ROVEX-464101 format. One record per residue (C-alpha): x, y, z; residue number from 0; residue in one letter. Coordinates in pm, 1 decimal. Example, Ala and Ser with C-alpha at 12.3 -4.5 7.8 and 13.67 -1.06 7.14 Angstrom:
2
atom xx->1230.0 yy->-450.0 zz->780.0 i->0 aa->A
atom xx->1367.0 yy->-106.0 zz->714.0 i->1 aa->S
//
This chain:
83
atom xx->0.0 yy->0.0 zz->0.0 i->0 aa->M
atom xx->140.1 yy->339.9 zz->-96.0 i->1 aa->S
atom xx->165.2 yy->625.7 zz->149.6 i->2 aa->Q
atom xx->-66.9 yy->918.8 zz->84.0 i->3 aa->R
atom xx->103.2 yy->1227.3 zz->226.2 i->4 aa->L
atom xx->-78.9 yy->1560.2 zz->256.1 i->5 aa->H
atom xx->63.5 yy->1908.5 zz->317.5 i->6 aa->L
atom xx->-139.4 yy->2170.3 zz->505.4 i->7 aa->V
atom xx->-35.1 yy->2533.0 zz->451.0 i->8 aa->F
atom xx->-185.9 yy->2878.3 zz->433.9 i->9 aa->G
atom xx->-154.5 yy->3246.9 zz->486.9 i->10 aa->G
atom xx->-283.3 yy->3585.5 zz->385.4 i->11 aa->E
atom xx->-409.2 yy->3615.2 zz->27.7 i->12 aa->L
atom xx->-409.8 yy->3924.1 zz->-194.3 i->13 aa->T
atom xx->-776.3 yy->3853.9 zz->-276.1 i->14 aa->D
atom xx->-1000.8 yy->3631.9 zz->-60.9 i->15 aa->P
atom xx->-1148.8 yy->3481.4 zz->-378.5 i->16 aa->Q
atom xx->-806.3 yy->3390.3 zz->-522.2 i->17 aa->G
atom xx->-506.8 yy->3178.4 zz->-431.6 i->18 aa->T
atom xx->-217.9 yy->3427.5 zz->-456.2 i->19 aa->E
atom xx->-39.4 yy->3484.9 zz->-126.0 i->20 aa->F
atom xx->32.5 yy->3844.1 zz->-21.7 i->21 aa->R
atom xx->380.9 yy->3748.3 zz->101.5 i->22 aa->D
atom xx->512.8 yy->3403.4 zz->2.9 i->23 aa->A
atom xx->787.3 yy->3434.0 zz->265.7 i->24 aa->D
atom xx->518.3 yy->3430.7 zz->534.9 i->25 aa->R
atom xx->330.9 yy->3117.2 zz->425.8 i->26 aa->I
atom xx->247.9 yy->2913.0 zz->733.8 i->27 aa->H
atom xx->336.9 yy->2547.1 zz->682.3 i->28 aa->V
atom xx->125.2 yy->2356.9 zz->932.6 i->29 aa->V
atom xx->279.7 yy->2021.1 zz->847.4 i->30 aa->G
atom xx->283.0 yy->1703.0 zz->643.7 i->31 aa->I
atom xx->30.3 yy->1439.2 zz->743.4 i->32 aa->F
atom xx->13.5 yy->1064.9 zz->669.7 i->33 aa->P
atom xx->-349.8 yy->1063.8 zz->556.9 i->34 aa->N
atom xx->-631.7 yy->1293.1 zz->451.6 i->35 aa->Y
atom xx->-819.1 yy->1262.2 zz->780.7 i->36 aa->Q
atom xx->-523.6 yy->1397.0 zz->983.1 i->37 aa->A
atom xx->-461.0 yy->1671.9 zz->726.2 i->38 aa->A
atom xx->-826.5 yy->1772.8 zz->729.9 i->39 aa->H
atom xx->-827.2 yy->1795.8 zz->1109.5 i->40 aa->A
atom xx->-518.3 yy->2021.9 zz->1099.4 i->41 aa->A
atom xx->-667.7 yy->2231.4 zz->817.3 i->42 aa->W
atom xx->-994.1 yy->2271.1 zz->1007.6 i->43 aa->K
atom xx->-814.5 yy->2379.9 zz->1326.3 i->44 aa->A
atom xx->-617.3 yy->2649.7 zz->1137.7 i->45 aa->E
atom xx->-923.5 yy->2763.3 zz->943.7 i->46 aa->A
atom xx->-1120.8 yy->2801.5 zz->1267.2 i->47 aa->Q
atom xx->-828.5 yy->2977.2 zz->1439.1 i->48 aa->R
atom xx->-814.5 yy->3238.4 zz->1161.0 i->49 aa->T
atom xx->-1189.1 yy->3267.9 zz->1093.9 i->50 aa->V
atom xx->-1188.1 yy->3642.7 zz->1170.2 i->51 aa->D
atom xx->-934.6 yy->3715.6 zz->894.2 i->52 aa->S
atom xx->-1118.4 yy->3716.4 zz->560.6 i->53 aa->A
atom xx->-790.6 yy->3721.5 zz->365.8 i->54 aa->H
atom xx->-636.1 yy->3421.7 zz->544.3 i->55 aa->T
atom xx->-691.9 yy->3082.4 zz->389.6 i->56 aa->R
atom xx->-550.4 yy->2732.5 zz->439.4 i->57 aa->Y
atom xx->-510.8 yy->2455.7 zz->183.3 i->58 aa->F
atom xx->-451.2 yy->2081.6 zz->170.5 i->59 aa->I
atom xx->-204.7 yy->1970.7 zz->-98.7 i->60 aa->A
atom xx->-215.5 yy->1603.7 zz->-196.0 i->61 aa->H
atom xx->159.0 yy->1532.5 zz->-208.9 i->62 aa->L
atom xx->102.6 yy->1171.5 zz->-313.3 i->63 aa->H
atom xx->-36.5 yy->1300.5 zz->-643.2 i->64 aa->R
atom xx->293.1 yy->1478.8 zz->-716.0 i->65 aa->L
atom xx->512.9 yy->1176.9 zz->-651.7 i->66 aa->H
atom xx->496.5 yy->906.0 zz->-918.2 i->67 aa->D
atom xx->792.9 yy->672.2 zz->-952.3 i->68 aa->E
atom xx->647.3 yy->516.8 zz->-1268.5 i->69 aa->E
atom xx->666.6 yy->841.3 zz->-1468.3 i->70 aa->T
atom xx->1009.6 yy->918.6 zz->-1616.8 i->71 aa->P
atom xx->1170.7 yy->1242.2 zz->-1499.8 i->72 aa->A
atom xx->1149.0 yy->1537.8 zz->-1733.2 i->73 aa->G
atom xx->1445.5 yy->1759.8 zz->-1816.5 i->74 aa->A
atom xx->1363.2 yy->1998.7 zz->-1532.6 i->75 aa->S
atom xx->1351.7 yy->1705.9 zz->-1286.7 i->76 aa->D
atom xx->1697.1 yy->1573.3 zz->-1372.4 i->77 aa->D
atom xx->1966.0 yy->1738.6 zz->-1157.4 i->78 aa->P
atom xx->2225.3 yy->1666.3 zz->-1430.6 i->79 aa->K
atom xx->2038.7 yy->1886.7 zz->-1679.1 i->80 aa->V
atom xx->2121.2 yy->2256.4 zz->-1646.0 i->81 aa->K
atom xx->1883.9 yy->2515.1 zz->-1772.3 i->82 aa->G
//
């Protein structure tokens, strides 16, 4: 069985309807979680903690969708390729 890691992160957005962070250096990384249930609980806690800030939003990134050993690396993924 493969591991399904999830990243929870968030911060202040330039527009509450968008996904662009006001200051990428201040993104709050909550953590990496071993399953969706744990990630959702962490996301919910941060969302509730910041409920009074309309511009603050948290996200769950499905890291397991980014990691696929079966797909060959592209040029930008190969550390030997400069560019």
